[in-house]
N, C-alpha and C positions, 0 to 999 in steps of 0.2 A: 315482682314475683320472686319469692325466696324459695330456696330448696334446702332440703336436708336429706341427702342420699346416704343410706347406710348399707354396708356391704354384706352383712349377715345378721342373723337373729340375735346373736350375742351382742353385737355392737348396737343393735336397735335397743336392747334392754338398757345398756349402759351409756348410750349416746356418745360413742367415741368419734372424734373428728381429727384426722390428720396425725402427723408425727412431727416432733420438734427437737432441735438442739442436740448438741453432743453431750457425752457423759459428764465431762468436766463442768460444762455450763449448767447441766441439770443439777449436779451436786451443789454448785455455788448458789443457784436460785433457791433450792430447797432449804439449804442452811440459812440463807439470808431471810427468807420468808418466815420460816419457823422461828428463827431467832427474833424477828420483829414481833411476832405474836407473843412469845414468852416475855420479851422485854417490855411490852406495852400493856400486858394483861389482856390482850385481845386474842380472838380466835376467828377462824374463818370457815365459810361454807358456800357452796354454790348449788342453787337449785337448778343449775344448768346441767350439762351433761357430765356424767361420771364415767371414768374409764372402765373398761371391762377387765375382770380378773384374768390372769393367765390361764388358759385352758385350750383344749382342742377346739378348732373352729368348725361349726356346722357347715353344710354345703351352702354355696351362694344361692340366693333366691332373689327374684325380682319383686319389688314392692312399689306401691304408689304412696307418695309422701306429700305433706302439705306444701302447696305452692306450685305444683305441677300435676297434670293429669296423665303424664307419661310414666309407664312402669320402667324402672331402672335398677341397677345394682351399684351405682357409683355415687360418691359424694357430689353435691351440686355446686353451682356457680355462686350461690349466695349463702350467707350465714343464717343459722337458726339455733335457738336455744330450746332444748327439750327438757321437760320437767316430768319425772316419773312419779308414780304413786308412792314408791318407797321414799323418794326425796321429799315429797310433801309431808309424809309422816315425820321424817327427820327434822323438818323445819319447826314442828310444833304448831303449824298453822291450822286454824279451825275452819276458815272460809277461803274461797279462791282469792278474794281481795287481799287477805293477809299474805299468802305465799307469792302473789304477783308483785308484792313490794320487793321481792328478791330479784326481779327482772331489771337489770341495770338500765335498759332502754325505756322502761316504764317510769317516766319522770313523775315525781311525787305530787306535782301540782294538781293532778286530777285522778290519782289512784285511790283516793279515799273520799269520794264525793259525799257520801252520806255520813259516815261515822265521824269524819273530821269537819270538812268545810260546809256541811249541810245545815248546821244549826240555824234555824230561823229562815232558811231559804226553801224554795219550792223544788225539792229534789225528788219527791215521789218515792223515797226509799231506795234510790238507785246508787249502786257503787260501780263506777266506771273506771276504765283504764286508758291512760294517754301514753301512747308510744311516741318516742322522740320529742315529747313535750308539745305535740301538735294538736292535742285535744282528743277526747274520747270519741267525738263525732268523726274523726279521721282514722280511727282504729277499728278495723273490721273484726268482729267476734263471730266465730263459727262453732257449731257442734257437729263433729264428724264431717266437716267441710261444707256444712249448710248454714244459712243465715239464721239469726235469732231476732225477734222483734225488739224494738227499743223500749225504754222504761216507761214513757208515756205521760210525762207531765205536760201542761199546756205551754211550757217553754222549751221542751226538748223531747222530740219523738225518736231520736236515733241512738242515744247512749244505752248500751246493753248493760243490764244489771248482772255482773259476773257472779254475784252471790246466789243467783238463781240456778247456777250450773250444779248438777248432782255430783258433789265431790267424791262420794264413795264409789260411784260408778266409773270414775276416770281411770283410764290406763296411763295416759300421759297428756301433757299440754305442749304443743308446739308454738313457739313465738317466732314468727318471721320478722326479721329486722329490716325489712325493705318494702317499698311500695309494691303492691300486687294487683294494681288496677287492670293489667293486661290479662290476668287470669280470672279475678273475682269481680272486677268492675268497680263502681264508685265506693267510696268510704275507706279504701285500703291505702290511702296515701302514706300514712304513718307506719303501717304494717298490719299484720294479721295475728290474732290469737286463736288457735284452733284447739278446742277441747275434744280430745279423742276418747270415746267410750270403750270400755273393755269389749274385746271381740272374741266370740266363741268361748266365753268364760264358763267354767264348770266348777261347782263347789259353792262355798258360802263364806261370809265374813260378817262378824258382829263387832262393833267398836263403840266404846263409850269414853268420853273425855270431859274433863271439867277443870276449872281453875279460877283463881282470884288474884287480886292485886295486893301488894304489901300495904298500900295506903288506903284501900277500900274503894269500892265501886268498880264497874266494868267487868264483873264476873261473867263467865261464859260456861254453858253446859251444852253438850252435844251428844246425840246417839244416832248411829246409822247402821244399816245393814244392807248387804248385797248378796244375791244368790243367782247362780246360773245353772240351767238344766239343759241336758242334751248335748250331743257332739255332732257337728255338721258332717264329719266324715263317717261316723258309725251310725248315728241315729237320724241323720239328714234334717235335723232341726236344732235350734238353740234358742233359749228364752232367758233373758236377763231381767232381774227385778231389783230395784234399789229404792230404799226409803230412808229418810233422815228427818231429824228434828233438832232445832237449835234455839237456845234462848240466851240473850245477852242482857245484862242489867245496865242501868244507866250510870253515868259518871258526870257529876256537875262541877262547875267551876269552883264552887266553895270547897270541894274536896281536894283541890290541888292548889297549893299556895301560888305557884307560878301563873295560874290562870284565874285567880280570884279577884283581881283588880285591873281596871282599865287605865290606871294612872301610873306612869313611870316617870318620876322626876328626873332621874339620870339621863333617860333617853329623850326627855322633853316631849313625851307623847301622852295624849289624853284622849281616851275614847268614851268619855262620859257624855251625858246628855243634859241640856238645860230644861228639859221637861220633867218635872220632879214632883214628889210629895214629901214634905210640904212644898206647895207650888211656888215657883218664881213668878214675878209679874213685871210688866212695864206699864207706862201710862198709855191708855188707849188713844188719847189725843196728843200724845207727845209732849205734854206739859212739863214733864221732868225727864231727865236723862237716865240711862242705865237700867240694869236689871236688878231687882231687889227681892228680898225674902225675909219676912219677920222671924223665920226660924233659923237664920244664918248662925252658924256656930253650934246648932243643936238640930241637925238635919235628918236624923234617922226617921225612916229607913233609907233616905238619901245620904249623901256625904258632904262634908266640907272639903272641897278640892284644893289641895295646896298649889295647884298650877293655875287655877281660875278663880280669882276673887273669893277666897275662903271666908272673908269677914262679911261679905255683902250678899252672897247668894248660896244656894244649894245646887248640887249636881247629882244626877242619878247615874250610878255605876251598875250596868246590867251584868257584868262579867260573872259574878258569883251565882247568878240564877240561870245561866245558860247550861243546857245539857251538852257537855263536850262529846259524849257518846250517848245516843238515844237508846232507850230500852227497845229490844227487838225480839221477834219470834219468827222463825222460818220453818216451813214444812215443805218437803220435796218428795215427790213420787216419780220414778222413772222406770219404764219398762220398754224392752226392745225384743224383737223376735226375728229369726232368720229361718227360712224354710227352703230346703233344696228341692226344687221341682224336677229338674233333670240334671244330668252331669254338666250341662252348659247354662243352666238358668236357676237363679235364686231369687226368692221373694223376701223382702225385708220391710220392716216398719218399726216405728217407735211411738210411744205416747208418754207425755210427761205433764205433770201439774206441779207448779210451784206457787206457794203463797207466803208472802212476807208481810209483817205488820211492824211498823216502827212508830213510836210515840215521841213527839218533839215538845219540849217545854223550854220556855225562855221568858224574858221579862214582860211585865204588863205593857200595854199600849200607851204611847204618848199621844196627847191631844192638845192642840193649840192652833193658832192661826198660822203657824209655820208650815202646817201640813195641808195639802190640798186633798179634796175627795171628788169623785167624779160628778160631772154636771148632770148625770142621770139619776142621782140620789134624790129622794123625796124632799130633802131640805134645801136643794140647790138654789131655789128661787126665793128663799126666805132670808130676811135679815136676822142676824148680822152676817150670815155665812156668804152672802153674795156681794159683800161690800169690799172685797179685795183685802189685801194685807200682805204680809211677807210672802205668803204662798203664791201670790199673783193670780189666783183663780178662785174657785169655790173653796173657802178655807174653813177648817174646823175651829172657828173662833169661839172662845169662852170669855165672856165679859162679866165682871163682878161690880155691881152698882153699890154706891154708898148706903143704900137702903137695906142691904143684906145684913142680917144679924152677925154674919161672919166676916164683914168688911173690917180690915185691920186699921181702924181710924187713927189711933194714936201713932202707929208706926208710919202711916202715910203722911200724917201732918209733920212728923219729924223730918221727912224728906222735903215736903213742899213748903213748910212754914205756915200751913193753914188750909189750903184748898184740898178737897178730897175728890179727885177725878175718878172716872170709870177706869177700872184696872183690866188690863189684857193679861189673862192667866196662861201660864205655861205649865201644864198639868201632866202628871203620870197617873194613870188610872189603876192604882194599886188595889182599890176596893173591889174591882171586878175580877181580880186575880191574875196570875201569870197566864200567858198564852199557852194553850195546850191543844195539840191536834194529833191525829193518828192517820198515817198513810197505810192503806192496805192494797197490796198489789197481788193480782191473781194472773198466772201465766200458763195457760194451756198451750201445748205444742204437739203436733202430729206430723209424722213422715210416713210415706208409703212408696215403695218403689220396686223395680226389678233390675237386677244386674247379672251379667254373665258374659258369654262369648258367643259370637256368631260371625261366620265368614271372615275369620281372622281378626275381628274387632273385639276388644274388651269394652263393654258398654255399661252405662248406669243411667237409668231414667227414673225420676221420682218426683213426687208431689210433697210440698211442705206447706203446713199451715201453722202460723205462730201468732199469738195474740197476747197483749198485756192490757189488763183491765185495772185501772187505778181509781181508788176512792179515797178522798180526803174528808175526814170527819173532825169537826171542831168540837172539842170536849169542854173547854172552859176558857174564859179570858178574852172572848172575842165580842165586845159590845157592838151594837148597831148604832151607826151615826144618828139615825132617825129617832132613836129612843134615848140615847145617853146625852146628846148635845142639848136638847131642850131641858133635861134635868139639870145639867151642869150650869146652864144659863138662868136657872130659876131663882138663884140666890139662896137656895135651901141646902146647898152642899158646902161643908167646911173644907176649904182647900188647904188649911194650915194646921189642922188638929183633928181630934176625934169627931166622929159623926154618930148620930143617934142610930140605934138598931134599925129603925124603920127606913132611914136614909140609906144605910148600907144594903138592906134588902132590896130597896128600889134600884140602886145601882147594879146590884148583881142580877136583877131581873132583866136588865138591858142586854145581857149576853145572848149571843146566838149559839145554839147547840144543835148540831145536825150536820148532814153532808154538805160541804161547801161546793164541791164539784166532783165530777167523775170524768175520766177520759178513757178512750179505747184506741189502742194502736194495733193494727192488723197487717200481717204480711202473708200473702198467699203466692206460691211460686211453683211452677213446673220447670224442671231442668233436665236436660238429656246431654250426656257426654259420651265420647268414645275415643279409644286410642288403639293404634296398631303399628307394627313395623311396616315400612313401605318397601324398601329395597336394601340389600346388603352392599355397602360401599367398601372400598379397600381398607378404610380406617375403622369400619364398624357398621352398625345398622342404623339407617335413617328411620326415625319414628315420627308419627304425627298424632296429634290429639285435637279434637273438635269439641265445642260446647255451645249449647244454645239454651236460653232461658227466657221465660216471660213471667212477670210477677205483677201483682197489684198491691199497692201500699195505700192504707187508709189511716186517717187520724180524725177522731171525733171528740168534741168536748160537750159535756152536759153540766153546766153550772147551775147552782141553786138560784132561785129568784132573787135572793139577797145579793149574790155575787153579780148577777146580771145587771143590777142597778148600782153596784159598787157600794153597798150599804154596810159592809162589815169592816169595822175599824181594824187597821193593821194589814189588810190586803192591798188597799190603795188603788185597786183597779176594778173595772167592771168587765166581765167576760161574757160574751153572748154565745149561745149554742152555735156550734160550727162543725162542719164535716168537710174534709178535703180528701181527695184521692187522686191517684195517677197510676198509669200503666207504664212499666219499664220493660223494654226488650233488649236482650244482650246476646252477642255471638262472639266466640273466641276461636282462634286457631293457634296451635303451638307445634313447634318442631324440636326434635333433638337431632342435631347434625354433627356426625363425627367428621372432623377435618383431618386430623392425624390420630395416631393411636393414643397420643397423650393430650390432644387438643380437641375440644368439642364446643359447639355453640348451641344455644337454646333460644332462638327467636320466637316471639309471640306477638299477636295483635288481637285487639278486642274492639268491638263496636257496641256502643250502648245508645239507646234512644229513650229519653225521659219525656213523657207527655207534659207539655207545657214549658219545658226547659230547652229541649233540642237534643241533638246527637253529638257524640264525641267518639273519635277513634284513638286508641291508646296503644302504641307499640312498645315493645321491650326486647332487649337482647342480653343474654348472659353468656360469658365465656369462662371456660374451665380448662386450665392447663396443668398437667401433672407430669413434669419432666422426670421426677424420681418418685419412687414409692413413698419416700419420706417427706415429699414437698408438693404442695398444691397451691397454685395461684388461681384466683377467681375475681371476677368483676362483672359489672352489669350497668346498663343504662336503660331507663324506662321513663315513659310519660305516664302521668296519672291525672285523675280528675275527681271532683266531688260535686255532684249536683246539690243545690240548696235543698235541705230537707223540708218536709211539709210545715214544720213549725218555724224553720228559718224564714219561710215566706209568709205563712198565714197565722203566726202567733198573734193573739189579740193584743192590741196596744192599750196601755193604761199607765197610771201613775203608781209608783212605789216610793220607797224612801231608801236612802243610803244607810250604811252602818253608822252608829253614833261616832262623834268625835271629829267630824269634818269641819274644816275652816276655809273661808274665802281669803286667800292671801292678799287680795287687792283691797279688802275692806277691814278685815279683822284687826290688823295692827293699829288702825286708827280708831275704830268704834269700840272694840272690845265687847260688842253686843252679842247676846245669845242668838240673835238672828244670823250673825256672821261667823261666830266662833264656836268651835267644838259642838256642832249641832248635827242634825240630820236634814239633808236637803231632799227635795222631791226629785224623783228621776222618772223619765219617760222611757218605757220599755215596749218591745213588741217586734213583730215580723216586718218583712219588707218584700213585697212581690216583685220588686225590680232587681233583686239580687241576680247576679250571673254566676255560672259555675266556676269553681276553683280549678286551676290546672297546676300541674307540678312536673318538674324534671328531677329525677333521682339518679345519682351515680354511686356505685360502690366499688371498692377495690381492696383486695385483701389477700392474705396467705395463711396457710396452715402448715406447720412443720411438726414432724413427729419422728425423731431419729431412732427411738427405741420404743418398745412396747410400753404402754401405760404412761407415756409422757408426751404432752402435746401443748402447743401454743397456737392460738389463732388471733390475728390482728386484722380488723376490717375497718377501712375508712368509709365515711358516708358524706354525701353532700345532697341537700334537698333545697330546691327553689320552688316555693309555692307562690303562685300569682292569684290575684283577685281574692285575697284572703277574706273569708267571711268571719266577722267577729260578732260576739254577743254583747256589743257595747264596750266602750273603753272604761276601765276602772275610774271611779270618781277621783281617787287620789292622783291619778295620772292627769286627768283633765284639769283639776284644780291647780296642780303644780306645774303644768305646761300650757298655760292659757295662750301663749304665743302660737302654739300649734292647734289647740283644741278649743279656743275661745268661742268658735262658732257653734259649739254644742251646748253653750250655756245661755239660758234665757234669764234676763234680768228685769227688775222693775225700774221705776223712775228713781233718779238720784235722790238722796236724802240729805237734810241739812247737817246731820252729825258726821258726814264724811265729805268735806269739800273737795272737789276735784276727782272724786271716786266714781266709778260706775255704780248703778243701782244695785240693790241686794239681789241675790240669786233667787229666782222663783222655781227653776227646774233645770235639770241636766239631762241631755238627750243620750240615752243608752240603747237606742233601737239597733237592730241588726243592720249591718252594712258591709259592703265590699271595701276593704281598706287599701290594699296594695300588695307588696311582695314580702315574703318571709324567707330568709336564707338561713339554713341550718347546716353546720359542718362539724365533724368530729370523728372519733374512732371508737371501736369496741375492742375489748381484750377478753380472751377466754383461755384460761390456763388450767391444766389438770395434771395431776401426778398421783400415781398409786404405787406404793412400795410393794415388793414381793412379800408373800406371807412367810413369817418367821416364827420362832418360838414365842416372841413377845407380841405377836399379832400382826396386823396390817394397818398401814396409815394411808389415808387418801386426803389429798389437798386439792382444792379447786377455787378459782376466783373468776368472776365475771364482772367486768367494769365498763363504764362508758364515760367518755370525755367529750364535752361540748366546747369546741374552739370558738365558734360564733353562733349566735342566735339573734339575727338582725331582723328588725321589723320596720317596714317602711312607714313613714309618717305622712300626713296629708300634704306637707310641703315638699315631699320627695326625698327628704333626708331619712337616715336610718338610725334607730336606737338599738344598741346591742343589749340583749337581755340575758346573755350567758353569764352566770355568776352573780345574778341579781334578780330581784323580783321582776317578773314579766310585766312591763309597763302597759302593754296592751294585751287583753286576755287571749285573743285568738282561740278561745275555748280551752286553753290549757290551764288557766286558773291559778297559776302560782309560780313557784321558783323554778328556774332552770339551773340546777347545780352544775358547776364546771365538771366535777368528777363525782361519780357514784359507783361504789362497788359493793358486791356481796360475796363473802368468802366463807369457806367451810374447811375445818380440819376434823376428820373422823378417825377413830381408832376402833378396830374390831378384833376381838379374840374370842373364838368360840361363840357362846350365846350372848356375849356382852358387847354392846356398842355404845360409844360415847361420841357425840357430835357437838362441836363448838363452832359458833357462827359469829361473824361480824358484819354489820351493816353500816357503811360509812357514806356520809354526804359532806362535800366540801363546804366551806364558808361562802357567804354571799353578801352582796351589798343590800342593806335594808332600805325600806322606805324612810324618807325623812320624817322626823317627829312632827306632830300636828301643831305643837306649840312653839318649839325652838327652831324647827326646820333643820336641825343638825343631821348630818349624814353619819351613818355608823355601819358597822359590819356585824352580821350574825355569825356566831362561832360555828365551826364545823361540828358535826354531830355524829357520834359513834355509839352504837349499842352492841352489846354482846349477849348472845343466847347460848344456852347450854342444855343438852338433853342426854340422859342416860337411859338405855333400853336394855332389857334382859328377856331372853327367850328360854324359859324353863323347859319348853318343849317346842317342836317345830311349829305347832299350830297356835301358840300363844306368845304374844308380844306385850310386855309391860314397860311403860315409859314414864319417866318423870322429868320435868325440865322447868326452865325459866326463860322467858323472853325479857330482854333488857335486865339481865342478871344483876348489873351494878346499880339498878334503879336510878339511872341518869335522867335528870330533868331535861326537857327540850331547852335549847338556848333561847334567850329572850329575843323577840322580834316585834316590830311595829305592825307587821302585816296583819296579825290576827285582829287587833282592835280597829284597823282602818278598813279592811276588806271583808271581815266576817264579824259575827257577834262575839265569838270567842276573843279573848285578849291575853296578852302576855307571851304567846308563842304562835308559831305558824302552823295552823292545823293541817295544811297540806304537806308539811315537812316532817312531822313527828307524831307519834302515837302518845296521847296524854296519859295512858294507863300507868306508865312507869313499870316497875317490876311486876311481871305477870307469871305466877307459878301454876303449873298444871300437872295433871296426871292423865294417862290414857291406858286403856286395855283393849287389845284387839285379839279376837279368836277366829281362826280360819278353819273351815270345815273342808275336808277332802271330798272331791267329787265321787259320786256313786256310779 
């Protein structure tokens, strides 16, 4: 339960917190920091809180803030970062996802689920946020303190798409940097992001922005408007209306040299595939060794790989064909109304509709007996697919007999000395086209409630309905096993050269075009809360708050008949229609207890009951001590929990494949075979009904000092212990590289003669959901702000928010711990990427009259990379710093014109093995950096005065 208590309206606008340091220290710090910026060519910004300008202070008023239901006038026991509408504009961000990158506690590993790490994955167009690196499923997202339904893929029903939030309607965003389970219940272990909509807004605003990259691709256009009518005090009503439209163009790997190849000789890393065109082959009967290709040395459109037998075979490099950023369109409509019924009672409600559409394009499907397909497929009981093979199950086997006119007789005889055995083909289906699908998400949301005062209580009772409807449509490049495999086994397809137009047409006719599946995630909730002072104590007023809620969660899947039997190549699984639901009841009690004039406590407790999972009670206590006006100490301890989501438990199980470039370290050094080296292994994914709830213990301790006006420093330490961690499967690179720990998750076939003393080839890797063990996270946050007085040369504002991870330890099955701080997270835990030791976001702004210039720096420290797939060598990924610059001019009060550049220096992301091993993108870490490079933009905003 985090708090952000502000003492007056001016401080609410500018987010001031505490006072710090003496004048001499202030001058030293300012000189040092500004000198560092000038000396390095960097600048700084914080989308966190900006100090208020010097002015007369309005009267103190009580307000309710994120993280507590008690009205107060004081700063709370826990830290919070507030991001205002003005600061969002200064950042140049177009979407909530972009400006949330500036939140230092939002670890990059999962802040860009769609635009970065989603290529080729089932993301449903969702952009989620992971606070403290604990995963988006442990970060609670609210709008005006109320929940939002999750994104709705059949693998994840909890992650909220932050890009569905109406950006133009926002007043501010509060980011609670602490567990809030005692106030909000499950899912709040990592923290809370509360999007707060403009309240009693009058007037209007139109805004248009657009921009493009220096190197092409990734352009963005956006237009939005917001209008408010009526004044609650004078007219007794207020209506808010917000509309927006956004379009993003695609960016492909071939448009960025750093992401155009999956081969890096220096790093010893190779993320190519042995399923190619022209096709590789092995002897179906094992009569000759090795993998061969008659096109070796002339492999186009595949490549001759310098790391893997360039003279003997071809490799397929998918990197250039992957959409690093998918093309996207978003529409958003939001309206809210307030009606004063009596002086003590107000009716309120809101209705919103968001639609997003994102198109994903990546490489054609691989086909060979290395890949399994479900036993429910129509071909499952037919030869040669049921005869086993490297896949260890029903395999997508392609055999080429010597009778085929396209059998490479002379080439095979040069290998065997005469015999012409049946060939086992390793094929890339380039003639059916690259895979292309569109995810369309529709998200209606309604709220209706009453709030007011009665018998000394401030109360709020309301109903919420939120739903996400997701439809995935396959556009091209998705052949059906039941159609393409018989054709490929007919002997009439040339795997090594051009094909006749009729053959090409026949192959393209095998593609499935249509809706592959639909899902629906529904959340319906009634919640009532109230607060009031109880008694006056010598040190102040004792206050209480109560809350109760009941909600129903539903998740339903509606797959196509082709998906139900697992017949679509590239999906790898069969999904049956399914609907799961549960009721959740919660009740909370909170107090504000003044102990001394300078010391107060805020104990809270919550009870939640999840149907089918059980009940949990989560207590919490916060302490706030302010011995001086310039000094505040704060701390807290609380328990948290997260019940398994509906998809955690009931996600359909099925077979998929890893990213390309995976190798079996127990066999590859000996065999060098495409079955064991730089390949794609089958993976088993799905839910687990035996999962138990996660629990957590969270500690925070910090201080805020502000010795003079407009200069402040906050430092807050945090420690989180998460038990029974639910993971979405362990990364294949981790499993393969640590088989002493995770060997039980690998299924192997029988040993083979080409690898004496070795275990058999890998047939599948288990990546189903499971409770693993304990996760320990420790570190601290820094929040520094300073604003100079206004002089003839203008005013300067400097701010910096940063987070340091001292440890991020994850328990292994044998009870030992792996530390993931400063390196790639070896076990996903849902966080999906790197845990940087240090990440900060800083800003330096200069304002004089109608002119404003803001320069920002986003810094992430270096980290230890994954070992190369070929060399196994360890390496470090360099620290990454980008600089943004924006200049704004107001020719009149109502008009703001801005131009700027994100990543002004056009700095490429540092090379990382993570992309090629864990994602389809290669050459960089898609969770660590934006591949656009320099993005230049302009925006115009016109505000209308209220009537």
